[in-house]
N, C-alpha and C positions, 0 to 999 in steps of 0.2 A: 849241778851240770846246768847251763844257761838254758832259758826256754824261750820259743818264740810261738805264739799263738796266731794262726792264719785263719780268719773267718769270712763269712761272706757278707756283702752289703747289705743294706737295708732298704725297703721301699719308702719307710718313712724318712723325712727329711727335715732339718730345721730351717733351711731357706725356702720361702713360700713357692707354690707351684708357679706363679706366674714369673719368679725371678729365676727358673731354672730353664736350662737348654734342653729341648727333647729330641728324641729320634724321629719324632713326628714331623719335625722341621726339614728333615732332609729329602732331597730329591731321590728316585729310584737310581739304581745302578748297579755296577758291577761290586763284588765285594771289597776290591780295593778301593775304589773311587768313592764308595759310600763311608769306609774307615777313613779316609783321608779327609773328606769333608766334616765328618764327624769331629776328628781332632782340631779342626779349623774352628769350629763351633765352641770347643771347650776352652781354646786357647784364648778367644775374645770375650767369653763370658765371665761376669763379675756379679756380685762379690764373691770373693775367694775366702774361705774359711778352713780350718784344721778338719780333716777327716773325722777325727774324734767328736768335732761339735757339729758336723752336718747328720751322721748318722743317729736316726731315733728309734725308739720302740724296745719292746721287751727283749727280743734275741740280742739287739747290740749291747742292751744294758747288762744281759747276762753274761756275754763276752767280756766286758770291761772287769765285771766282778772277777771271772777268772784271772784275767790278765795281772789285777792286783795280788790276787793270792798265790798265783805262779810266778810274781815279780818276773814278769815276762815281757818282751817285746811285741808289739801288736800289729798286724799287717792284716789288710783287707783284699779279698779278690773281688772286683767290680768288673761287670760286665761293659761299663761305660767308661772306667778309666783306667782298667788293667790292674796290676800289683801296685798298690800304695801302702805306704806307713801312715798310721793314723795321726802323725803330727806333721802331714804333708798337707799345705794349702790345695784345695781343690774346690770347684765350680758346683754349684746345684745342677743337677741334671736328672732326669727321665729316661732309661734305656734298659731293655730287658733282652735277655735272648730267647725268652721261653713266651710259648702262648702265640696268640695272633691278636693281643690288644694293640691299642693305639701307639704304646711304646717299643712294641716289638720290633728289633732291628731286623728280623728276617722277613718283614713285610717291604722291608725297601730294597733287598737284595734281588735282582732280577737274572742273575747269572747263571743260577742254578747250582753254584757252589758251595751254597751256604751250610755251615754246621758250626755250632758252638765253640768247636775246637779251634776250626778255621778264622773266626771272628776274634778269638782270643790272641792267637798269634798275631794279627793285623792290629789289633789295638793295643796289645801289651808289650811284644818285644820285636817280633819278625826279625829275628836273627840277632838281635841286640842281648847279648848272653848276660849282662849284667842285670838287665830288670827281667829275666825269668826267674821263674820259681827254681828250677834246676839249678841257676847259677847261685841263687840265693843260698840254697842248702848245701850245694858242693863247697861254697866258701866258708862254710860254717861248721866244722866236723865235731865239734864240742858243744853242738848245741841241739836239745831236742825240739823237734818241729812238731807242732799239734794242729792237725787240720780240723776244724769243726764247721763242716758245711754240709748242705743237702746234696740230693744225687744230681740235680742239673750243674751245680757248681762243681763238683768232682768231676763230672764228665767233661765239663770245660776244659780243665785244667789236666786231665789224665796224661796228655803227651809229656808233660813237665816231668809229671811223676816216673814216666816209663824211661826217661832219659838218666835217670839216676842210677849209679851203681849197686850192686847188694850192700856194700858196706855204708855206702849214704843211707840207703831205707832203712837201716838199722835204727837211725835217729827220728824216723818219722811214725808218728801217730795219726789215724785216722777214725774221728768220730761223727757219726749222722746219717751217711750213705746206707741205704736198706742192703741186706745181704746180696740181693740180685743184682745190685748196681756193682758190685765189687769183683773185677776179675781176680782170677786165683792168684796172680802174681802179687797181689796186694792183700789178700785176705788175713795173711798172718799180721798185717799192721793195724787192723781194726779192733776197737774196743767194742765188747757185745753189749752197748746199749741199747734197750728194747723197750716195748710200749709199758713196760712195769714202772718206768720212770714216770709215767702219767697216772699210776694206779693210787689208790688212798693210802699207801705206806710211803709214798714218795716224798723226801723233803723239798723238791723243785718240781712240782707240777706245771703243766702250761699245755700249749696247743702244738701241733705237728711243725708249724713254721717257725718255732724258737727251739726245737728239739735238738739241735745240735749244739746251740750255745748254752742250753740248760745241762746237757750232758757233759759239756767241758767244763762247766761251773762246778757239776757233781765231782767229775776228775780232778778238779784243782783243790777242793775242800776235803775229800773223803778218799782219793785213791793216792795221788801223787805224794802226798806227805809221809805214805808208809812205804814208799819204795821210789825214791827221787832219781836212782840210777838204774833202776828196774829196766829189764827188758820188755818187748812189745808183749811176749809170753806171760811174763810176770805181771804186767799191767791188766792184760786181759783176764788172767786168773781172778786178779782182786775185784775187777769189775763184775765179772760172774757171781762171785762171792756175794757181792753187794746186791746183784739184781735177784737173788735167791732170797733174799730177805724182805722182797718186796711182793706186792700183788697186781696181777693184771687189772686194769679199769675196765669197769661194765660199759660198754657201748651202747648209747641208747639207740632206737630205732629213729630214722628222721626221713621226714618227707621231701620229696622232691618238688619244687616249685618253678613256675615260669618267671621269665624277667619281670613283667609287669607286677606279679605277686611279691617277688622279692623286693622292688623297688618301693611297694607299698609298706612292706616290713621295715625297710630302710628309714622312711618317712617317718614311721611309728615309733621308731627306737633311737632316733637322731640325737635328740637330748639326752637320753639316758647315757648314750655312748660318747657324750660331749664332741661327738663328728669324728672319733679316731676309728679308722677303719679295722684294726684289729679287736677293739672292744666290740664293735657292732657284728663282726663276723662271729664272734664267741657268743654274743647274745642271740644271734638268728640260730646257731648250731645248740647251744645249751638249753635258752628259754624257749624259743619258737619251734625248737625240734625239727629245724629246716637243712637239708643238705644242699651246699653249695662249695664248688670249687673256688679255692682262694683267687686264682688269675681272673676267675669270671665274676666274683664278687666285686673286686677291686674295680674291674670295668664298670660294673653295675654304680657302683659307688661314685665313679668319675661322672656318669651320665647323670646320676641324681645331683650332683653338687652342679653340675653344668646348667641343669634345669632350674635347678631351686635356686641358682645365684649363692650357693652356700662356700664359704671360705674354707 
């Protein structure tokens, strides 16, 4: 069976921040007007490189490894670009539908009708069936589609999945979203990866931010070869058996810190982490034993870089 892997984009990108288009450049307005303005910015932005070259970070690397093992096509769900294939030429950009940071598109929408699903419809297809996820899946009845995405991306594209027939959904597997995020109609499609993938007996340990991609890497290496044409129930059973051989991680107690205190820790560990945000956050949590939500930390790193004139 042919396989297509669909993953989320990454915050880390190869194009320098100064050469990216940002949602912070947009004027406030209605959902449709802001989306149209964003499309114009993207069209005029250069340089353009393949999506596979643009996205960086461990999560995208794990997804790429899974693609190789599965011999799969690779598509990316991007809040800034819509649904794209990794060989497609795209510009550097900064836009998110989550949080309230400087690149959050929800801060630009004043019409009161914002939701990530509405934004996805505007930026991705808006009635153009050939560019929708549902269209991609319905045209490929002999392909297994594996989604390795976190909660916020799953919620963003859930309308597309809801447009599929029961027969088309048989070829869908979902990895990454938490149990609470999955509506009943999709629960049978979800593969039961959990925190044990981060435990001491896991072959692919990491952070929550790259959990979906590490999970699909595990699926590609240890599960799929055992049942390439298996049903969702069969695949879920194999994953459950694999998880039973692992152990839950021991989560250390972490302190909460103010923004100035975390900025000081960023300064302290900047050279140790070589300026990489993901590595800095790992140091903050594992070495400094400080709790900090990923979106908040990213904004604090951005402030630190601007103030310290760091690249």
